[in-house]
MIFIGU-167135 format. One record per residue (C-alpha): residue in three letters; residue number from 1; x, y, z. Coordinates in steps of 0.1 Angstrom, whole numbers. Example, Ala and Ser with C-alpha at 12.3 -4.5 7.8 and 13.67 -1.06 7.14 Angstrom:
2
- ALA,1,123,-45,78
- SER,2,137,-11,71
% end
This chain:
375
- MET,1,-104,61,177
- ARG,2,-112,91,154
- SER,3,-94,78,120
- ARG,4,-119,45,131
- ARG,5,-149,62,129
- ALA,6,-141,82,102
- LEU,7,-131,57,74
- PRO,8,-162,38,76
- VAL,9,-176,76,64
- LEU,10,-155,85,40
- THR,11,-158,49,21
- ALA,12,-191,53,25
- VAL,13,-188,85,2
- LEU,14,-171,67,-26
- LEU,15,-193,47,-30
- GLY,16,-217,64,-36
- ALA,17,-200,78,-62
- LEU,18,-194,44,-73
- HIS,19,-225,39,-77
- SER,20,-242,62,-91
- GLY,21,-211,80,-112
- ALA,22,-208,112,-96
- ARG,23,-189,140,-114
- ALA,24,-169,152,-87
- GLU,25,-134,147,-95
- GLU,26,-109,138,-65
- GLU,27,-87,161,-50
- ILE,28,-52,145,-42
- ARG,29,-24,159,-17
- MET,30,8,150,-22
- ALA,31,42,153,2
- VAL,32,68,171,-11
- ALA,33,96,176,14
- ARG,34,98,173,51
- VAL,35,125,203,57
- ASN,36,142,214,91
- GLY,37,161,243,80
- LEU,38,147,267,49
- VAL,39,119,259,22
- SER,40,129,281,-12
- VAL,41,98,287,-33
- SER,42,106,302,-69
- GLY,43,82,318,-95
- THR,44,63,344,-109
- ASP,45,47,368,-84
- LEU,46,49,347,-56
- ALA,47,24,352,-28
- ALA,48,30,340,6
- GLU,49,-11,332,28
- ASP,50,-17,322,60
- ILE,51,-45,297,54
- VAL,52,-65,303,87
- THR,53,-64,344,92
- GLY,54,-58,345,56
- ASP,55,-35,373,62
- VAL,56,-10,380,30
- LEU,57,29,375,47
- ALA,58,41,381,9
- GLN,59,36,392,-23
- GLY,60,53,401,-56
- LYS,61,83,382,-50
- ARG,62,102,359,-71
- VAL,63,115,336,-47
- ILE,64,96,326,-9
- THR,65,116,315,18
- VAL,66,94,294,46
- GLY,67,110,279,77
- ALA,68,101,272,110
- ASP,69,106,280,148
- ASP,70,91,271,182
- ALA,71,62,290,179
- GLY,72,56,283,143
- LEU,73,62,293,104
- THR,74,89,316,91
- VAL,75,82,340,63
- MET,76,112,362,48
- GLY,77,129,351,80
- LYS,78,101,365,100
- PRO,79,82,353,128
- THR,80,46,351,115
- ARG,81,30,317,142
- ALA,82,11,304,111
- ARG,83,12,268,106
- ARG,84,2,265,75
- VAL,85,10,296,42
- ILE,86,-4,288,8
- ILE,87,24,295,-16
- GLY,88,12,306,-52
- GLY,89,18,324,-83
- LYS,90,10,338,-117
- GLU,91,28,305,-140
- GLY,92,26,280,-110
- VAL,93,55,273,-83
- ALA,94,89,259,-81
- TYR,95,107,240,-56
- GLY,96,138,214,-58
- GLY,97,141,216,-99
- ARG,98,104,206,-102
- LEU,99,77,228,-115
- PHE,100,42,226,-99
- ARG,101,11,236,-109
- GLY,102,-11,261,-87
- ARG,103,-3,258,-52
- LEU,104,21,245,-30
- GLU,105,10,244,13
- ALA,106,39,250,38
- LEU,107,24,234,72
- PHE,108,43,237,103
- GLN,109,51,204,122
- LYS,110,71,193,145
- VAL,111,90,155,145
- ARG,112,114,144,178
- GLY,113,109,179,190
- ARG,114,123,194,159
- SER,115,104,224,143
- GLN,116,105,216,105
- VAL,117,88,224,72
- LEU,118,65,195,58
- LEU,119,55,212,20
- VAL,120,25,196,7
- HIS,121,14,199,-35
- PRO,122,-25,198,-38
- LEU,123,-39,193,-72
- PRO,124,-70,175,-93
- LEU,125,-63,139,-88
- GLU,126,-62,137,-128
- THR,127,-39,162,-132
- TYR,128,-21,141,-111
- LEU,129,-19,111,-128
- VAL,130,-5,130,-160
- GLY,131,24,138,-137
- ILE,132,28,103,-121
- VAL,133,20,82,-155
- SER,134,48,104,-175
- GLY,135,74,96,-144
- GLU,136,67,62,-142
- LEU,137,70,50,-179
- PRO,138,83,64,-214
- PRO,139,63,86,-237
- SER,140,73,61,-263
- TRP,141,57,30,-245
- PRO,142,22,12,-258
- LEU,143,-7,36,-252
- GLU,144,-22,4,-233
- ALA,145,-1,-5,-212
- MET,146,-2,39,-203
- LYS,147,-37,30,-194
- ALA,148,-31,3,-174
- GLN,149,-5,23,-152
- ALA,150,-29,51,-153
- VAL,151,-57,27,-143
- ALA,152,-32,10,-108
- ALA,153,-17,48,-104
- ARG,154,-58,64,-97
- THR,155,-67,33,-78
- TYR,156,-39,35,-56
- ALA,157,-39,71,-49
- VAL,158,-77,67,-38
- TYR,159,-71,39,-20
- GLN,160,-44,58,1
- LYS,161,-65,91,1
- PHE,162,-97,69,21
- HIS,163,-72,52,42
- ALA,164,-58,79,55
- PRO,165,-76,109,63
- ASP,166,-65,125,97
- ARG,167,-33,129,78
- PRO,168,-24,162,60
- TYR,169,-15,144,29
- HIS,170,-30,112,12
- MET,171,9,109,-8
- GLU,172,45,105,-11
- SER,173,64,117,-46
- GLY,174,86,90,-43
- VAL,175,97,52,-55
- LEU,176,78,37,-17
- ASP,177,46,55,-31
- GLN,178,42,67,-69
- VAL,179,72,91,-85
- TYR,180,59,125,-94
- GLY,181,85,143,-116
- GLY,182,62,177,-119
- VAL,183,46,200,-149
- GLN,184,81,194,-171
- ARG,185,79,155,-174
- GLU,186,46,154,-186
- ASN,187,39,138,-221
- ALA,188,17,135,-246
- THR,189,9,98,-246
- ALA,190,4,102,-205
- ARG,191,-26,126,-212
- ALA,192,-42,106,-241
- ALA,193,-40,76,-211
- VAL,194,-54,96,-185
- ALA,195,-84,111,-206
- ALA,196,-90,74,-221
- THR,197,-94,61,-187
- THR,198,-110,86,-167
- GLY,199,-125,86,-134
- GLN,200,-117,43,-138
- VAL,201,-105,24,-109
- LEU,202,-102,-12,-98
- THR,203,-125,-29,-69
- TRP,204,-131,-54,-53
- ARG,205,-167,-56,-39
- ARG,206,-173,-24,-48
- ARG,207,-142,-9,-34
- PRO,208,-109,5,-43
- ILE,209,-86,-24,-42
- ARG,210,-47,-19,-31
- ALA,211,-32,-11,-68
- TYR,212,0,-17,-60
- PHE,213,26,-21,-87
- HIS,214,58,-22,-93
- ALA,215,89,-22,-123
- CYS,216,97,-59,-135
- CYS,217,87,-93,-121
- GLY,218,112,-113,-135
- ASP,219,83,-137,-153
- THR,220,64,-145,-116
- THR,221,46,-120,-96
- GLU,222,41,-119,-58
- SER,223,10,-122,-41
- ALA,224,2,-100,-13
- GLU,225,9,-124,17
- ASP,226,38,-133,6
- GLY,227,48,-97,-1
- TRP,228,35,-76,24
- GLY,229,18,-105,53
- THR,230,-19,-95,39
- THR,231,-47,-113,26
- GLU,232,-61,-95,-6
- PRO,233,-75,-117,-29
- TYR,234,-69,-97,-64
- LEU,235,-36,-99,-55
- LYS,236,-21,-133,-63
- VAL,237,18,-150,-78
- VAL,238,12,-147,-119
- ALA,239,28,-160,-138
- CYS,240,38,-127,-163
- GLY,241,64,-140,-191
- PHE,242,59,-109,-210
- CYS,243,92,-90,-191
- LYS,244,117,-99,-210
- ASP,245,134,-72,-225
- CYS,246,138,-52,-193
- GLY,247,172,-42,-189
- ARG,248,168,-55,-150
- TYR,249,155,-89,-160
- THR,250,189,-103,-144
- TRP,251,212,-82,-124
- THR,252,239,-88,-100
- LEU,253,257,-70,-70
- LYS,254,291,-74,-56
- LEU,255,296,-64,-23
- THR,256,326,-68,-2
- PRO,257,317,-76,34
- THR,258,331,-46,51
- GLU,259,303,-27,28
- LEU,260,275,-48,42
- GLY,261,289,-46,75
- ASP,262,291,-3,73
- ALA,263,260,-4,61
- LEU,264,243,-26,87
- ARG,265,263,-5,112
- GLU,266,247,23,100
- ALA,267,212,14,102
- ARG,268,225,1,137
- LEU,269,218,-33,132
- ASP,270,257,-39,135
- VAL,271,271,-81,129
- GLY,272,310,-70,138
- ALA,273,328,-76,111
- VAL,274,308,-96,80
- GLN,275,317,-133,78
- ASP,276,283,-148,57
- VAL,277,250,-144,46
- THR,278,222,-169,39
- VAL,279,191,-174,28
- PRO,280,173,-191,59
- ARG,281,139,-188,42
- ARG,282,118,-178,9
- THR,283,83,-178,-6
- ARG,284,64,-197,-29
- THR,285,81,-180,-56
- GLY,286,115,-185,-49
- ARG,287,118,-149,-32
- ALA,288,143,-142,-3
- ALA,289,115,-137,26
- MET,290,140,-141,55
- VAL,291,183,-133,56
- ALA,292,203,-140,79
- VAL,293,237,-119,83
- ALA,294,264,-138,100
- GLY,295,292,-118,118
- SER,296,319,-117,139
- ALA,297,294,-103,169
- ARG,298,264,-120,166
- THR,299,241,-129,138
- ARG,300,214,-107,125
- THR,301,179,-123,107
- MET,302,157,-99,91
- HIS,303,128,-98,63
- ALA,304,147,-95,30
- GLU,305,130,-61,21
- ASP,306,152,-43,50
- LEU,307,176,-53,34
- ARG,308,169,-39,1
- ARG,309,158,-5,17
- ILE,310,194,-6,41
- LEU,311,213,-12,10
- GLY,312,194,6,-15
- TYR,313,167,-3,-39
- ASP,314,183,5,-71
- ARG,315,211,-16,-60
- LEU,316,199,-45,-47
- ARG,317,170,-47,-70
- SER,318,143,-73,-57
- ARG,319,140,-106,-34
- MET,320,147,-121,-61
- PHE,321,181,-136,-59
- THR,322,206,-158,-47
- VAL,323,235,-151,-27
- LYS,324,277,-165,-24
- ARG,325,311,-158,-20
- GLU,326,335,-152,-45
- GLY,327,370,-137,-47
- GLY,328,363,-120,-13
- ASN,329,330,-106,-24
- LEU,330,292,-112,-16
- VAL,331,277,-123,-49
- PHE,332,238,-112,-55
- ASP,333,227,-128,-85
- GLY,334,186,-117,-91
- LYS,335,157,-108,-118
- GLY,336,134,-83,-118
- SER,337,132,-48,-99
- GLY,338,106,-37,-73
- HIS,339,89,-57,-47
- ALA,340,69,-75,-75
- VAL,341,35,-74,-65
- GLY,342,10,-62,-86
- LEU,343,14,-44,-117
- CYS,344,45,-58,-141
- GLN,345,53,-30,-159
- TRP,346,74,-40,-184
- GLY,347,53,-71,-187
- ALA,348,21,-44,-195
- ARG,349,44,-31,-221
- GLY,350,47,-66,-229
- MET,351,13,-72,-234
- GLY,352,8,-39,-250
- GLN,353,39,-45,-277
- GLN,354,14,-77,-286
- GLY,355,-22,-58,-289
- MET,356,-36,-66,-256
- ASP,357,-56,-41,-239
- TYR,358,-58,-24,-210
- ARG,359,-85,-40,-196
- THR,360,-68,-73,-203
- ILE,361,-37,-63,-192
- LEU,362,-49,-51,-161
- GLY,363,-71,-88,-154
- ARG,364,-42,-105,-159
- TYR,365,-21,-84,-131
- TYR,366,-54,-81,-107
- SER,367,-71,-116,-105
- GLY,368,-112,-113,-102
- ALA,369,-108,-76,-99
- ARG,370,-134,-56,-118
- ILE,371,-128,-20,-134
- MET,372,-156,12,-120
- ARG,373,-161,47,-129
- MET,374,-161,61,-103
- TYR,375,-168,101,-118
% end
């Protein structure tokens, strides 16, 4: 109940910024990792501090380890009972092969009865966006395509922040939200794109939209209704026609029935020995909506996006596919990469190469949405 009451207040604050052109930059909190064991953060002259009490738990270190026991967080192997710990250094901090500006926060949480460390990176929104645009698109792409990505990513981040007021973070750092590569992935083109669009967000009725984006639509985007089951008037089916240079414009996945059966079993959706795969229902754009897997024990019908998750998004690249039996294998022939809702990144590239600006690109994929400056 608390989150439902808080949301209109947060929305009102955001709308005030959109109306007045306020200059306060947003902060984004990004979930970096969830670890049941020890987290090792490296850097120069690192210090760890209990956020609540201000107690210094470690200092002058090159590596700080944080774990979780039943009572709270442990730092350098010592129990602290702290629930939130800041880790910072002179030149940023590193974790999991990525370098982060500023600090990381280690938060204590329990998941299914197990103590866990949630690692969160708080940073200014515009700084975050440089890492996102650098991680999403190559620096060789047209600047206007990068600008379009910057506005879409900023809008998506703001929407997520103000619709998750009670969570300790706003965004994931992987493909389910936005891919953040850390400081070492940043490039000059991304910095220029973010700077040129500072504070700009896509809106519908003066509210930030759900600015979804994906790699390659394969000629036609999907509506929010068919993609997510939601009715967003600005996320309609759009003829793209600019993404044919995408390396995943067409693709083929070959699986043995045993491979598919094992993947379903691991996902606790066992059907026995797989005998056939069919697509009983498609969306208006021809994408698979539901998939039926017939096995020796039972037939399971599931959403096609669930099958992508089970097999891996990098294997079953989209829902625009046909499937057939061929030489003992199941052969998926498909087009495009990603969920196909919203901005097509390869389409944006194609439009940019033809001299179209970022406003034209965004207008194509987010029908009727308006660009406004938030700060």
